[in-house]
N, C-alpha and C positions, 0 to 999 in steps of 0.2 A: 198632441206635434207630437212629445216626447216615442210614442208610439208608432211616429210613423218616421223616425231618427235610424233605429237597427231597421227597417226593412229599406230604406232608401241608400243604406250603408250596406247590406247584404249585398242590394240590384245591384250598387257599385262594385263591390270588389266579386261579384259574377260574371261583370260586365270586362272588369283588370283579366280575367282566366282565361278570359277566350283567344283561343289564336288572332291575334291582327294579320296582315294583310302581306302574305308573303306566298314562294311558290305554293299548289296544290299537292296535299299528301298524294302519294305511288299509293293505287290500290294492290294489295298482298296477293302471290298466285304462288302454285307448284306447279313447275314442269319435271316431267323426264326427258333429260335428254337424247337426241337418237346419240347409238350406239355408247353408250356409257349406264353403269348400275346404278349409278346414286341419284340422287332426286337434285332441285335445286329450290328454294323456296325464300321469296325476297325477305319475310320476315326474316331468315336468319341472315339476312348480311345488314340488315340496320343498325350503324354504328357501327360497322365493319366495316365496311368497302361500298365505295360507290359502283353503282350499278349503270352499265349502259346498255340498253335493250331498240337489236335492229330489230325492224319488224322490215323484212325479206322475202322475195317468194323465188323460189327455179323463172320463173318465167319473166322475172323482172330484168328486162336489159340492161339499167341504169345500176343493177344492186350486183348484176355481172360486173360491168365495167369499174366499179369502188370497188368489190374487193381484194383485191389486192392493198389498196392505199386503206383500207379499211384494219387487214390482217395486220398490215405493219403501225398499225395504230394500238390494236390487240397487244403487240407485242411489245413496244414502246411504253403502251400504263398496266400492263397485269402484275409489273413486278409491284407497281409503285399501288396496289390494291385498290384496284377497280378491274369491277367481273364485267364480264362480256357475254352477251346472250341474243345469239339468233334465232327470231321466230320466223319461222316459215309460214306466212298467211294463203289458207284458201289455197293449200297446195300440196302432193301424196308426198308420202312416204318415200315411196321411190323415186318421182322426181326431184326432191329435198335431197337423196342423196345423189344423186347424180353431178346437181348444183356443188355438193359439197365434196366429193372428188375433182371432179375439172375446176376449181376454184382455189384446192387444195387447201380446202377453210380450218383453219384449225384451234376453233376456239365454239364452244357448245353451242350444240341448234338443235331449238325443239318445234312441235310442229303445234299451229293453234289453228286448225282446219276450219272451223266457225267461228276465225276474229269472238272469240270467248275473252281472251285476253286482248285485245288490240283492241277493241269497242271501249274498255275498261280507258286505256290509256291515250283517249281521242282521232284511233287512227283515222285515215284518210285515206290510205295510198298510201305504197309503194316507191322509194323506201321511205323509211319512215325510223326518225331515231329518238330516243328516249334518256335519257341523264335522272340518275334517281339519286341526290348527294345522303351522306351519312345518315341525316336526319330523317329518311326519306321521305323526301319531297322533291316532286317533279321540275329540278332546275334550266331545263332544258327540254324541248320539245320543234323535233327540226325533222320537215316535212323537207321530201328531195334532194336533190344530191349532194347539198353545200353541207350536209351535217362531215363529211370526213374532211374538211377544212375549218369546223367551224369548231370541233373538236376537242384539238388542246387548247385551248383558251378555255373550254366551259373545265377540262377536267382539271384543268393545274386551278383553279379560284375552287371548284368542291372538294379537291383536296387538300384545299389551306384549312376549313371552313371545321370544326369542331364535331364528334359527333354529338347525340342527343346526350342533354344531363339524364341520369341514375334515375330514376324514378319509381 
């Protein structure tokens, strides 16, 4: 009987150390934004910035209609520690640049032509917005045009969180 106690204790400790139900962890990725010499690595933002990923496309009419309001959110939250990145899905460089010029985009834009990143984040169509908190968890996944209206509340809550514990 005493031999079973250490095994049961080890099993209980192992169960206690697993992640309890919370937001799913965001997959890591690296992209090279258009018109930028740098690289964005999502893992570098962990514990430092909240990340807003906006999956959009040049051919997406709702994306174009929401662009000005999205840009205002970028300006409002960028200085508060939020990183914004638009990923143009199934799009070309030329069409994406045309969209950027027409919409006067001021935030980083990268391409995801084969949905390599989008599929990891549960992409189901444009526009699609994902918020990754300081702990690297996807705290919001917003399909459709409601993101601009919903983001302030989500971002304010994410900014109130503390980052991950040093490990």
